[in-house]
N, CA, C and O atoms as a printed pandas DataFrame, in Angstrom:
     atom_number atom_name residue_name chain_id  residue_number  x_coord  y_coord  z_coord
0              1         N          MET        A               1    9.760    6.409  -22.737
1              2        CA          MET        A               1   10.587    5.264  -23.028
2              3         C          MET        A               1   10.208    4.753  -24.411
3              4         O          MET        A               1    9.026    4.593  -24.714
4              5         N          SER        A               2   11.215    4.496  -25.254
5              6        CA          SER        A               2   10.928    4.013  -26.599
6              7         C          SER        A               2   10.688    2.516  -26.572
7              8         O          SER        A               2   11.092    1.821  -25.639
8              9         N          GLY        A               3   10.030    2.038  -27.602
9             10        CA          GLY        A               3    9.665    0.626  -27.659
10            11         C          GLY        A               3   10.712   -0.215  -28.365
11            12         O          GLY        A               3   11.756    0.281  -28.790
12            13         N          LEU        A               4   10.412   -1.474  -28.476
13            14        CA          LEU        A               4   11.280   -2.420  -29.152
14            15         C          LEU        A               4   11.234   -2.147  -30.654
15            16         O          LEU        A               4   10.158   -1.950  -31.218
16            17         N          PHE        A               5   12.374   -2.136  -31.287
17            18        CA          PHE        A               5   12.495   -1.843  -32.719
18            19         C          PHE        A               5   11.915   -0.466  -33.035
19            20         O          PHE        A               5   11.179   -0.314  -34.010
20            21         N          ASP        A               6   12.233    0.513  -32.237
21            22        CA          ASP        A               6   11.699    1.866  -32.379
22            23         C          ASP        A               6   12.044    2.443  -33.753
23            24         O          ASP        A               6   13.198    2.404  -34.181
24            25         N          GLY        A               7   11.040    2.972  -34.432
25            26        CA          GLY        A               7   11.218    3.614  -35.724
26            27         C          GLY        A               7   11.192    2.666  -36.909
27            28         O          GLY        A               7   11.453    3.093  -38.033
28            29         N          THR        A               8   10.887    1.399  -36.695
29            30        CA          THR        A               8   10.809    0.432  -37.792
30            31         C          THR        A               8    9.379   -0.075  -37.909
31            32         O          THR        A               8    8.567    0.183  -37.021
32            33         N          PRO        A               9    9.052   -0.784  -38.973
33            34        CA          PRO        A               9    7.695   -1.346  -39.092
34            35         C          PRO        A               9    7.394   -2.394  -38.021
35            36         O          PRO        A               9    6.232   -2.724  -37.787
36            37         N          LEU        A              10    8.425   -2.914  -37.376
37            38        CA          LEU        A              10    8.238   -3.935  -36.336
38            39         C          LEU        A              10    8.127   -3.331  -34.934
39            40         O          LEU        A              10    8.171   -4.050  -33.936
40            41         N          GLU        A              11    7.983   -2.017  -34.872
41            42        CA          GLU        A              11    7.966   -1.333  -33.578
42            43         C          GLU        A              11    6.842   -1.856  -32.680
43            44         O          GLU        A              11    5.699   -1.989  -33.115
44            45         N          ARG        A              12    7.183   -2.148  -31.425
45            46        CA          ARG        A              12    6.214   -2.579  -30.420
46            47         C          ARG        A              12    6.447   -1.772  -29.149
47            48         O          ARG        A              12    7.595   -1.491  -28.804
48            49         N          PRO        A              13    5.390   -1.397  -28.452
49            50        CA          PRO        A              13    5.577   -0.647  -27.207
50            51         C          PRO        A              13    6.131   -1.566  -26.113
51            52         O          PRO        A              13    5.966   -2.785  -26.161
52            53         N          VAL        A              14    6.779   -0.960  -25.145
53            54        CA          VAL        A              14    7.277   -1.710  -23.994
54            55         C          VAL        A              14    6.073   -2.136  -23.171
55            56         O          VAL        A              14    5.219   -1.313  -22.842
56            57         N          THR        A              15    6.003   -3.423  -22.836
57            58        CA          THR        A              15    4.861   -3.946  -22.101
58            59         C          THR        A              15    5.255   -4.314  -20.683
59            60         O          THR        A              15    6.429   -4.522  -20.373
60            61         N          CYS        A              16    4.248   -4.388  -19.836
61            62        CA          CYS        A              16    4.436   -4.782  -18.443
62            63         C          CYS        A              16    4.735   -6.282  -18.391
63            64         O          CYS        A              16    4.098   -7.072  -19.088
64            65         N          GLU        A              17    5.690   -6.661  -17.579
65            66        CA          GLU        A              17    6.051   -8.068  -17.478
66            67         C          GLU        A              17    5.022   -8.882  -16.708
67            68         O          GLU        A              17    5.042  -10.111  -16.774
68            69         N          GLN        A              18    4.129   -8.232  -15.983
69            70        CA          GLN        A              18    3.123   -8.962  -15.206
70            71         C          GLN        A              18    1.788   -9.073  -15.951
71            72         O          GLN        A              18    1.246  -10.169  -16.087
72            73         N          CYS        A              19    1.259   -7.950  -16.431
73            74        CA          CYS        A              19   -0.071   -7.975  -17.060
74            75         C          CYS        A              19   -0.022   -8.026  -18.582
75            76         O          CYS        A              19   -1.019   -8.381  -19.211
76            77         N          GLY        A              20    1.112   -7.681  -19.191
77            78        CA          GLY        A              20    1.247   -7.745  -20.631
78            79         C          GLY        A              20    0.718   -6.533  -21.378
79            80         O          GLY        A              20    0.808   -6.484  -22.605
80            81         N          LYS        A              21    0.173   -5.563  -20.678
81            82        CA          LYS        A              21   -0.341   -4.350  -21.315
82            83         C          LYS        A              21    0.813   -3.377  -21.559
83            84         O          LYS        A              21    1.849   -3.466  -20.900
84            85         N          PRO        A              22    0.634   -2.433  -22.518
85            86        CA          PRO        A              22    1.654   -1.392  -22.687
86            87         C          PRO        A              22    1.848   -0.627  -21.377
87            88         O          PRO        A              22    0.893   -0.431  -20.626
88            89         N          ARG        A              23    3.075   -0.196  -21.103
89            90        CA          ARG        A              23    3.403    0.433  -19.820
90            91         C          ARG        A              23    2.504    1.628  -19.492
91            92         O          ARG        A              23    2.211    1.871  -18.321
92            93         N          LYS        A              24    2.063    2.376  -20.506
93            94        CA          LYS        A              24    1.225    3.537  -20.244
94            95         C          LYS        A              24   -0.175    3.145  -19.787
95            96         O          LYS        A              24   -0.835    3.928  -19.104
96            97         N          GLN        A              25   -0.644    1.950  -20.149
97            98        CA          GLN        A              25   -1.968    1.479  -19.757
98            99         C          GLN        A              25   -1.923    0.573  -18.529
99           100         O          GLN        A              25   -2.968    0.224  -17.980
100          101         N          CYS        A              26   -0.739    0.195  -18.101
101          102        CA          CYS        A              26   -0.567   -0.742  -16.984
102          103         C          CYS        A              26   -0.983   -0.097  -15.665
103          104         O          CYS        A              26   -0.643    1.055  -15.396
104          105         N          LYS        A              27   -1.718   -0.845  -14.848
105          106        CA          LYS        A              27   -2.158   -0.375  -13.545
106          107         C          LYS        A              27   -1.508   -1.180  -12.413
107          108         O          LYS        A              27   -1.944   -1.090  -11.265
108          109         N          CYS        A              28   -0.482   -1.957  -12.724
109          110        CA          CYS        A              28    0.196   -2.772  -11.708
110          111         C          CYS        A              28    0.880   -1.858  -10.696
111          112         O          CYS        A              28    1.406   -0.809  -11.069
112          113         N          PRO        A              29    0.878   -2.245   -9.410
113          114        CA          PRO        A              29    1.504   -1.395   -8.383
114          115         C          PRO        A              29    3.023   -1.372   -8.552
115          116         O          PRO        A              29    3.663   -2.421   -8.626
116          117         N          ARG        A              30    3.586   -0.179   -8.611
117          118        CA          ARG        A              30    5.032   -0.015   -8.785
118          119         C          ARG        A              30    5.595    0.899   -7.706
119          120         O          ARG        A              30    4.916    1.809   -7.231
120          121         N          ASN        A              31    6.837    0.647   -7.326
121          122        CA          ASN        A              31    7.499    1.504   -6.344
122          123         C          ASN        A              31    8.136    2.691   -7.060
123          124         O          ASN        A              31    7.918    2.881   -8.256
124          125         N          ALA        A              32    8.913    3.482   -6.345
125          126        CA          ALA        A              32    9.483    4.706   -6.896
126          127         C          ALA        A              32   10.473    4.434   -8.031
127          128         O          ALA        A              32   10.660    5.292   -8.893
128          129         N          THR        A              33   11.106    3.266   -8.051
129          130        CA          THR        A              33   12.064    2.944   -9.105
130          131         C          THR        A              33   11.402    2.325  -10.324
131          132         O          THR        A              33   12.081    2.073  -11.319
132          133         N          GLY        A              34   10.097    2.071  -10.279
133          134        CA          GLY        A              34    9.368    1.517  -11.405
134          135         C          GLY        A              34    9.232    0.014  -11.373
135          136         O          GLY        A              34    8.656   -0.566  -12.293
136          137         N          GLN        A              35    9.746   -0.640  -10.343
137          138        CA          GLN        A              35    9.621   -2.094  -10.227
138          139         C          GLN        A              35    8.258   -2.448   -9.657
139          140         O          GLN        A              35    7.705   -1.716   -8.836
140          141         N          ILE        A              36    7.720   -3.587  -10.103
141          142        CA          ILE        A              36    6.430   -4.037   -9.598
142          143         C          ILE        A              36    6.582   -4.448   -8.141
143          144         O          ILE        A              36    7.503   -5.184   -7.784
144          145         N          LEU        A              37    5.674   -3.967   -7.306
145          146        CA          LEU        A              37    5.704   -4.259   -5.878
146          147         C          LEU        A              37    4.302   -4.688   -5.461
147          148         O          LEU        A              37    3.452   -3.851   -5.157
148          149         N          ASN        A              38    4.073   -5.981   -5.451
149          150        CA          ASN        A              38    2.777   -6.535   -5.076
150          151         C          ASN        A              38    2.579   -6.478   -3.569
151          152         O          ASN        A              38    3.547   -6.328   -2.824
152          153         N          PRO        A              39    1.331   -6.597   -3.108
153          154        CA          PRO        A              39    1.085   -6.605   -1.663
154          155         C          PRO        A              39    1.853   -7.695   -0.930
155          156         O          PRO        A              39    2.296   -7.475    0.198
156          157         N          ARG        A              40    2.024   -8.873   -1.545
157          158        CA          ARG        A              40    2.725   -9.961   -0.859
158          159         C          ARG        A              40    4.206   -9.649   -0.647
159          160         O          ARG        A              40    4.860  -10.295    0.171
160          161         N          ASP        A              41    4.741   -8.667   -1.374
161          162        CA          ASP        A              41    6.144   -8.288   -1.242
162          163         C          ASP        A              41    6.351   -7.190   -0.196
163          164         O          ASP        A              41    7.489   -6.813    0.083
164          165         N          GLN        A              42    5.272   -6.679    0.378
165          166        CA          GLN        A              42    5.364   -5.626    1.388
166          167         C          GLN        A              42    5.114   -6.226    2.772
167          168         O          GLN        A              42    4.296   -7.134    2.922
168          169         N          HIS        A              43    5.811   -5.724    3.762
169          170        CA          HIS        A              43    5.726   -6.256    5.119
170          171         C          HIS        A              43    5.349   -5.144    6.100
171          172         O          HIS        A              43    6.205   -4.635    6.823
172          173         N          PRO        A              44    4.068   -4.768    6.123
173          174        CA          PRO        A              44    3.663   -3.697    7.037
174          175         C          PRO        A              44    3.655   -4.163    8.492
175          176         O          PRO        A              44    3.427   -5.338    8.780
176          177         N          ARG        A              45    3.905   -3.236    9.390
177          178        CA          ARG        A              45    3.834   -3.469   10.828
178          179         C          ARG        A              45    2.676   -2.652   11.380
179          180         O          ARG        A              45    2.495   -1.490   11.019
180          181         N          VAL        A              46    1.892   -3.270   12.258
181          182        CA          VAL        A              46    0.739   -2.606   12.858
182          183         C          VAL        A              46    1.011   -2.503   14.345
183          184         O          VAL        A              46    1.181   -3.518   15.022
184          185         N          SER        A              47    1.053   -1.276   14.858
185          186        CA          SER        A              47    1.354   -1.061   16.274
186          187         C          SER        A              47    0.343   -0.117   16.897
187          188         O          SER        A              47   -0.443    0.535   16.209
188          189         N          ARG        A              48    0.389   -0.065   18.227
189          190        CA          ARG        A              48   -0.467    0.853   18.988
190          191         C          ARG        A              48    0.417    1.897   19.647
191          192         O          ARG        A              48    1.578    1.650   19.974
192          193         N          GLU        A              49   -0.169    3.064   19.831
193          194        CA          GLU        A              49    0.551    4.139   20.510
194          195         C          GLU        A              49   -0.442    4.913   21.358
195          196         O          GLU        A              49   -1.553    5.207   20.917
196          197         N          ARG        A              50   -0.041    5.238   22.567
197          198        CA          ARG        A              50   -0.901    6.013   23.449
198          199         C          ARG        A              50   -0.488    7.475   23.371
199          200         O          ARG        A              50    0.679    7.810   23.574
200          201         N          ARG        A              51   -1.427    8.324   23.082
201          202        CA          ARG        A              51   -1.173    9.755   22.967
202          203         C          ARG        A              51   -1.563   10.458   24.259
203          204         O          ARG        A              51   -2.125    9.850   25.170
204          205         N          SER        A              52   -1.258   11.738   24.320
205          206        CA          SER        A              52   -1.615   12.512   25.505
206          207         C          SER        A              52   -3.132   12.528   25.669
207          208         O          SER        A              52   -3.865   12.566   24.681
208          209         N          GLY        A              53   -3.591   12.500   26.884
209          210        CA          GLY        A              53   -5.014   12.454   27.155
210          211         C          GLY        A              53   -5.529   11.025   27.217
211          212         O          GLY        A              53   -6.729   10.809   27.382
212          213         N          GLY        A              54   -4.638   10.045   27.086
213          214        CA          GLY        A              54   -5.027    8.650   27.192
214          215         C          GLY        A              54   -5.621    8.046   25.941
215          216         O          GLY        A              54   -6.118    6.921   25.979
216          217         N          LYS        A              55   -5.584    8.766   24.829
217          218        CA          LYS        A              55   -6.151    8.250   23.580
218          219         C          LYS        A              55   -5.172    7.264   22.930
219          220         O          LYS        A              55   -3.959    7.473   22.944
220          221         N          THR        A              56   -5.719    6.195   22.367
221          222        CA          THR        A              56   -4.915    5.187   21.686
222          223         C          THR        A              56   -5.118    5.308   20.182
223          224         O          THR        A              56   -6.239    5.491   19.708
224          225         N          ILE        A              57   -4.027    5.205   19.443
225          226        CA          ILE        A              57   -4.117    5.181   17.991
226          227         C          ILE        A              57   -3.419    3.914   17.484
227          228         O          ILE        A              57   -2.525    3.383   18.142
228          229         N          THR        A              58   -3.832    3.448   16.329
229          230        CA          THR        A              58   -3.219    2.300   15.684
230          231         C          THR        A              58   -2.456    2.811   14.477
231          232         O          THR        A              58   -2.979    3.598   13.689
232          233         N          ILE        A              59   -1.215    2.361   14.335
233          234        CA          ILE        A              59   -0.324    2.870   13.292
234          235         C          ILE        A              59    0.091    1.736   12.365
235          236         O          ILE        A              59    0.486    0.663   12.821
236          237         N          ILE        A              60    0.000    1.979   11.064
237          238        CA          ILE        A              60    0.467    1.030   10.051
238          239         C          ILE        A              60    1.680    1.649    9.370
239          240         O          ILE        A              60    1.582    2.721    8.773
240          241         N          THR        A              61    2.820    0.977    9.459
241          242        CA          THR        A              61    4.050    1.440    8.813
242          243         C          THR        A              61    4.547    0.360    7.860
243          244         O          THR        A              61    4.111   -0.789    7.931
244          245         N          GLY        A              62    5.452    0.732    6.976
245          246        CA          GLY        A              62    6.083   -0.243    6.098
246          247         C          GLY        A              62    5.401   -0.452    4.761
247          248         O          GLY        A              62    5.761   -1.376    4.032
248          249         N          LEU        A              63    4.427    0.377    4.418
249          250        CA          LEU        A              63    3.779    0.281    3.112
250          251         C          LEU        A              63    4.434    1.265    2.156
251          252         O          LEU        A              63    4.722    2.399    2.537
252          253         N          ASP        A              64    4.670    0.849    0.933
253          254        CA          ASP        A              64    5.261    1.726   -0.069
254          255         C          ASP        A              64    4.219    2.767   -0.502
255          256         O          ASP        A              64    3.082    2.423   -0.824
256          257         N          ASN        A              65    4.617    4.019   -0.503
257          258        CA          ASN        A              65    3.687    5.114   -0.817
258          259         C          ASN        A              65    3.192    5.076   -2.257
259          260         O          ASN        A              65    2.041    5.423   -2.519
260          261         N          ARG        A              66    4.034    4.663   -3.188
261          262        CA          ARG        A              66    3.628    4.670   -4.596
262          263         C          ARG        A              66    2.895    3.400   -4.990
263          264         O          ARG        A              66    1.929    3.452   -5.751
264          265         N          ALA        A              67    3.345    2.253   -4.478
265          266        CA          ALA        A              67    2.745    0.976   -4.878
266          267         C          ALA        A              67    1.404    0.730   -4.209
267          268         O          ALA        A              67    0.578   -0.021   -4.727
268          269         N          THR        A              68    1.184    1.353   -3.070
269          270        CA          THR        A              68   -0.073    1.190   -2.337
270          271         C          THR        A              68   -0.812    2.514   -2.342
271          272         O          THR        A              68   -0.221    3.558   -2.068
272          273         N          ASN        A              69   -2.079    2.479   -2.647
273          274        CA          ASN        A              69   -2.897    3.683   -2.614
274          275         C          ASN        A              69   -3.292    3.919   -1.153
275          276         O          ASN        A              69   -4.334    3.449   -0.695
276          277         N          LEU        A              70   -2.444    4.652   -0.436
277          278        CA          LEU        A              70   -2.670    4.863    0.999
278          279         C          LEU        A              70   -3.972    5.615    1.262
279          280         O          LEU        A              70   -4.661    5.333    2.243
280          281         N          GLN        A              71   -4.313    6.561    0.404
281          282        CA          GLN        A              71   -5.551    7.326    0.589
282          283         C          GLN        A              71   -6.768    6.416    0.540
283          284         O          GLN        A              71   -7.661    6.524    1.381
284          285         N          GLN        A              72   -6.810    5.516   -0.444
285          286        CA          GLN        A              72   -7.953    4.614   -0.573
286          287         C          GLN        A              72   -7.980    3.606    0.569
287          288         O          GLN        A              72   -9.049    3.291    1.092
288          289         N          LEU        A              73   -6.820    3.101    0.959
289          290        CA          LEU        A              73   -6.749    2.157    2.078
290          291         C          LEU        A              73   -7.245    2.820    3.358
291          292         O          LEU        A              73   -8.011    2.218    4.110
292          293         N          LEU        A              74   -6.817    4.051    3.612
293          294        CA          LEU        A              74   -7.275    4.778    4.802
294          295         C          LEU        A              74   -8.782    4.985    4.752
295          296         O          LEU        A              74   -9.466    4.804    5.759
296          297         N          LYS        A              75   -9.302    5.361    3.596
297          298        CA          LYS        A              75  -10.741    5.576    3.458
298          299         C          LYS        A              75  -11.511    4.297    3.771
299          300         O          LYS        A              75  -12.519    4.337    4.477
300          301         N          ASP        A              76  -11.042    3.160    3.250
301          302        CA          ASP        A              76  -11.701    1.876    3.513
302          303         C          ASP        A              76  -11.668    1.526    5.002
303          304         O          ASP        A              76  -12.664    1.063    5.558
304          305         N          LEU        A              77  -10.526    1.747    5.637
305          306        CA          LEU        A              77  -10.390    1.403    7.058
306          307         C          LEU        A              77  -11.235    2.319    7.943
307          308         O          LEU        A              77  -11.840    1.865    8.915
308          309         N          LYS        A              78  -11.274    3.601    7.608
309          310        CA          LYS        A              78  -12.093    4.530    8.389
310          311         C          LYS        A              78  -13.569    4.148    8.307
311          312         O          LYS        A              78  -14.289    4.216    9.303
312          313         N          THR        A              79  -14.012    3.748    7.123
313          314        CA          THR        A              79  -15.395    3.324    6.948
314          315         C          THR        A              79  -15.673    2.042    7.713
315          316         O          THR        A              79  -16.705    1.920    8.373
316          317         N          LYS        A              80  -14.758    1.087    7.626
317          318        CA          LYS        A              80  -14.942   -0.210    8.267
318          319         C          LYS        A              80  -15.017   -0.089    9.790
319          320         O          LYS        A              80  -15.842   -0.748   10.421
320          321         N          PHE        A              81  -14.163    0.749   10.383
321          322        CA          PHE        A              81  -14.102    0.864   11.833
322          323         C          PHE        A              81  -14.902    2.036   12.385
323          324         O          PHE        A              81  -15.082    2.138   13.599
324          325         N          GLY        A              82  -15.379    2.912   11.526
325          326        CA          GLY        A              82  -16.123    4.073   12.006
326          327         C          GLY        A              82  -15.256    4.975   12.864
327          328         O          GLY        A              82  -15.705    5.510   13.877
328          329         N          ALA        A              83  -14.015    5.135   12.448
329          330        CA          ALA        A              83  -13.048    5.910   13.227
330          331         C          ALA        A              83  -12.373    6.930   12.322
331          332         O          ALA        A              83  -12.397    6.808   11.097
332          333         N          GLY        A              84  -11.778    7.927   12.938
333          334        CA          GLY        A              84  -11.021    8.920   12.197
334          335         C          GLY        A              84   -9.617    8.420   11.937
335          336         O          GLY        A              84   -9.168    7.447   12.542
336          337         N          GLY        A              85   -8.938    9.086   11.044
337          338        CA          GLY        A              85   -7.578    8.694   10.754
338          339         C          GLY        A              85   -6.919    9.661    9.802
339          340         O          GLY        A              85   -7.567   10.538    9.231
340          341         N          THR        A              86   -5.605    9.487    9.635
341          342        CA          THR        A              86   -4.834   10.358    8.760
342          343         C          THR        A              86   -3.611    9.619    8.253
343          344         O          THR        A              86   -3.282    8.530    8.723
344          345         N          ILE        A              87   -2.940   10.233    7.280
345          346        CA          ILE        A              87   -1.659    9.732    6.797
346          347         C          ILE        A              87   -0.618   10.771    7.177
347          348         O          ILE        A              87   -0.702   11.926    6.759
348          349         N          THR        A              88    0.358   10.360    7.966
349          350        CA          THR        A              88    1.411   11.249    8.420
350          351         C          THR        A              88    2.758   10.599    8.159
351          352         O          THR        A              88    3.020    9.493    8.632
352          353         N          GLU        A              89    3.611   11.281    7.409
353          354        CA          GLU        A              89    4.968   10.811    7.118
354          355         C          GLU        A              89    4.970    9.399    6.527
355          356         O          GLU        A              89    5.820    8.584    6.885
356          357         N          GLY        A              90    4.034    9.105    5.632
357          358        CA          GLY        A              90    3.982    7.823    4.963
358          359         C          GLY        A              90    3.435    6.681    5.792
359          360         O          GLY        A              90    3.554    5.521    5.398
360          361         N          ARG        A              91    2.843    6.983    6.923
361          362        CA          ARG        A              91    2.240    5.936    7.752
362          363         C          ARG        A              91    0.781    6.278    8.012
363          364         O          ARG        A              91    0.406    7.449    8.086
364          365         N          ILE        A              92   -0.035    5.240    8.151
365          366        CA          ILE        A              92   -1.459    5.428    8.397
366          367         C          ILE        A              92   -1.695    5.416    9.896
367          368         O          ILE        A              92   -1.256    4.501   10.592
368          369         N          GLU        A              93   -2.387    6.430   10.392
369          370        CA          GLU        A              93   -2.751    6.512   11.804
370          371         C          GLU        A              93   -4.270    6.464   11.897
371          372         O          GLU        A              93   -4.961    7.280   11.288
372          373         N          LEU        A              94   -4.784    5.509   12.659
373          374        CA          LEU        A              94   -6.218    5.308   12.803
374          375         C          LEU        A              94   -6.575    5.441   14.281
375          376         O          LEU        A              94   -5.917    4.847   15.136
376          377         N          GLN        A              95   -7.605    6.209   14.582
377          378        CA          GLN        A              95   -8.005    6.410   15.978
378          379         C          GLN        A              95   -8.576    5.132   16.565
379          380         O          GLN        A              95   -9.378    4.448   15.930
380          381         N          GLY        A              96   -8.158    4.816   17.776
381          382        CA          GLY        A              96   -8.661    3.637   18.474
382          383         C          GLY        A              96   -7.680    2.475   18.391
383          384         O          GLY        A              96   -6.689    2.522   17.663
384          385         N          ASP        A              97   -7.983    1.430   19.157
385          386        CA          ASP        A              97   -7.137    0.240   19.204
386          387         C          ASP        A              97   -7.741   -0.827   18.287
387          388         O          ASP        A              97   -8.684   -1.524   18.662
388          389         N          HIS        A              98   -7.178   -0.942   17.077
389          390        CA          HIS        A              98   -7.687   -1.880   16.077
390          391         C          HIS        A              98   -6.578   -2.791   15.558
391          392         O          HIS        A              98   -6.697   -3.342   14.464
392          393         N          ARG        A              99   -5.507   -2.955   16.323
393          394        CA          ARG        A              99   -4.313   -3.636   15.826
394          395         C          ARG        A              99   -4.597   -5.041   15.293
395          396         O          ARG        A              99   -4.248   -5.349   14.153
396          397         N          ASP        A             100   -5.215   -5.881   16.089
397          398        CA          ASP        A             100   -5.423   -7.273   15.685
398          399         C          ASP        A             100   -6.364   -7.382   14.489
399          400         O          ASP        A             100   -6.156   -8.216   13.608
400          401         N          LYS        A             101   -7.390   -6.546   14.455
401          402        CA          LYS        A             101   -8.323   -6.559   13.325
402          403         C          LYS        A             101   -7.638   -6.068   12.045
403          404         O          LYS        A             101   -7.884   -6.588   10.956
404          405         N          LEU        A             102   -6.777   -5.057   12.197
405          406        CA          LEU        A             102   -6.069   -4.535   11.026
406          407         C          LEU        A             102   -5.098   -5.550   10.449
407          408         O          LEU        A             102   -4.963   -5.654    9.230
408          409         N          VAL        A             103   -4.426   -6.293   11.302
409          410        CA          VAL        A             103   -3.513   -7.331   10.807
410          411         C          VAL        A             103   -4.294   -8.348    9.983
411          412         O          VAL        A             103   -3.845   -8.756    8.912
412          413         N          ALA        A             104   -5.457   -8.759   10.474
413          414        CA          ALA        A             104   -6.281   -9.726    9.751
414          415         C          ALA        A             104   -6.755   -9.154    8.409
415          416         O          ALA        A             104   -6.731   -9.858    7.400
416          417         N          ILE        A             105   -7.180   -7.897    8.388
417          418        CA          ILE        A             105   -7.650   -7.257    7.154
418          419         C          ILE        A             105   -6.521   -7.151    6.139
419          420         O          ILE        A             105   -6.719   -7.447    4.961
420          421         N          LEU        A             106   -5.334   -6.731    6.584
421          422        CA          LEU        A             106   -4.200   -6.610    5.670
422          423         C          LEU        A             106   -3.784   -7.971    5.119
423          424         O          LEU        A             106   -3.406   -8.073    3.951
424          425         N          LYS        A             107   -3.846   -9.009    5.937
425          426        CA          LYS        A             107   -3.509  -10.351    5.453
426          427         C          LYS        A             107   -4.522  -10.817    4.417
427          428         O          LYS        A             107   -4.149  -11.482    3.450
428          429         N          GLU        A             108   -5.808  -10.479    4.602
429          430        CA          GLU        A             108   -6.837  -10.816    3.604
430          431         C          GLU        A             108   -6.546  -10.144    2.265
431          432         O          GLU        A             108   -6.844  -10.698    1.207
432          433         N          ARG        A             109   -5.963   -8.951    2.316
433          434        CA          ARG        A             109   -5.641   -8.210    1.091
434          435         C          ARG        A             109   -4.320   -8.652    0.487
435          436         O          ARG        A             109   -3.918   -8.132   -0.554
436          437         N          GLY        A             110   -3.638   -9.598    1.114
437          438        CA          GLY        A             110   -2.416  -10.147    0.536
438          439         C          GLY        A             110   -1.122   -9.614    1.109
439          440         O          GLY        A             110   -0.051  -10.031    0.667
440          441         N          TYR        A             111   -1.173   -8.719    2.066
441          442        CA          TYR        A             111    0.042   -8.181    2.678
442          443         C          TYR        A             111    0.600   -9.149    3.710
443          444         O          TYR        A             111   -0.145   -9.942    4.285
444          445         N          GLN        A             112    1.894   -9.091    3.947
445          446        CA          GLN        A             112    2.554   -9.907    4.972
446          447         C          GLN        A             112    2.605   -9.098    6.262
447          448         O          GLN        A             112    3.689   -8.760    6.738
448          449         N          ALA        A             113    1.450   -8.787    6.830
449          450        CA          ALA        A             113    1.348   -7.901    7.996
450          451         C          ALA        A             113    1.669   -8.648    9.283
451          452         O          ALA        A             113    1.393   -9.840    9.418
452          453         N          LYS        A             114    2.259   -7.913   10.226
453          454        CA          LYS        A             114    2.563   -8.462   11.538
454          455         C          LYS        A             114    2.255   -7.413   12.603
455          456         O          LYS        A             114    2.440   -6.218   12.373
456          457         N          PRO        A             115    1.785   -7.861   13.770
457          458        CA          PRO        A             115    1.592   -6.918   14.868
458          459         C          PRO        A             115    2.955   -6.535   15.441
459          460         O          PRO        A             115    3.893   -7.332   15.434
460          461         N          SER        A             116    3.044   -5.323   15.927
461          462        CA          SER        A             116    4.283   -4.829   16.495
462          463         C          SER        A             116    4.002   -4.218   17.852
463          464         O          SER        A             116    2.943   -3.629   18.063
464          465         N          GLY        A             117    4.924   -4.352   18.754
465          466        CA          GLY        A             117    4.756   -3.766   20.085
466          467         C          GLY        A             117    3.938   -4.671   20.980
467          468         O          GLY        A             117    3.581   -5.788   20.605
468          469         N          GLY        A             118    3.640   -4.159   22.197
469          470        CA          GLY        A             118    2.962   -4.987   23.195
470          471         C          GLY        A             118    1.503   -4.887   23.250
471          472         O          GLY        A             118    0.869   -5.556   24.066
């Protein structure tokens, strides 16, 4: 993307509207279209699901794949709960029943999280 007044002595790079840094140096979370998507603008749902064999997993859906570093979030949650987990089809699956604790953790991080299901 070219900057303002491209090719003139007044040329300036395009800057981020939130942090003010040039777009190439900006680390602000963005969705697939390039718009800034902060945690407060995302509404994840945290639900439980019972799998075969009676095992319970906790599922987080509704997080943007590009704006949220799902790999790092999963790593933090696995460490915090001492449980296994994976990312499948853009949703985080964590072994065990951690729904209420996960909602609280996501709210601390600024997300508009809500529990889902019974």
